[in-house]
N, C-alpha and C positions, 0 to 999 in steps of 0.2 A: 638421145640421151648429148644432154647439157652439160656441161663443168664450168663455176664460178677463179676465179681463177688471183684477181685483185677488184679493190673496191675504193673509193673517194668522192666525196662530197664535196659539197661549193659551200660561198658563206649563205650562198642563195637555195643551198635546198637541193639545186640539181645529183645527183647520185648516178655516178658512171660505173658498168663491171661488166671488166676482162671477164672472155665466158670462149670458152668452144666448145664446137659441138661440131657429129656427123653429120656431114653435107652425101649429096646423093654426088657428086665429088672427092669425095675425104673427107679427111680429118679438115678445119676448118679453124674462123677465129675472126675477135670480131670487140665491140666497143658499144651493150646499152647504156645509154640515155637515159635516167625519166627524174618524174621533176619529185617534187614533194612529196606526191599525192599516189606515186607509184607509174603511175601513166608512164607507157616509150613516149619520149621524146625523138631519137632519131638513136639512129644504126651504123655506128659504124665498121664498115671490112674492112678485119686485120689482113686476108690469108690466111700462111703462113708463117706470121708475128703473130703470137700465144702475149697480150701486151700483163706482165704478171703485175707489176706498179704503176699504181697511178693514183695522181699531184691536180690538182688545180690550185694556179697561178697564182696572185695577190691582183690580180682585171681577169679572175676566170677559165682562164686557159685549158687546157684538162695537159697534163702530158705523161707520156705511158712508155714502164724503161718492158722488159721482158729478150725472148725469145723465137730460135726461126724453126717450127720443124720440118725436118728433112722431108727434099723430096717423096720421098715413098711410103708417109709413113700421115 
C-alpha cells in the first residue's frame, strides 16, 4: 500500500514524489526521485516525516515541508 503526498518537477525534468507506505516496522514515508523517463534515481527515506509540499529551487535543490506521524501509527 502506497500513497503519493506531494509532487514537484525540476527544470531539468527530475520529478520528486512524496510518498507514504506500510513497512514491516509500521507506516513510514519518503521521497522518490525519478528522471524525465520515469526511471527511479534515488529514494530518500524520511521515516515519520510525511513530505506533503515539495519544490525544487532555482539551483535544483529539493525542499520539503510536511508533518510528522505519531510514533504509534
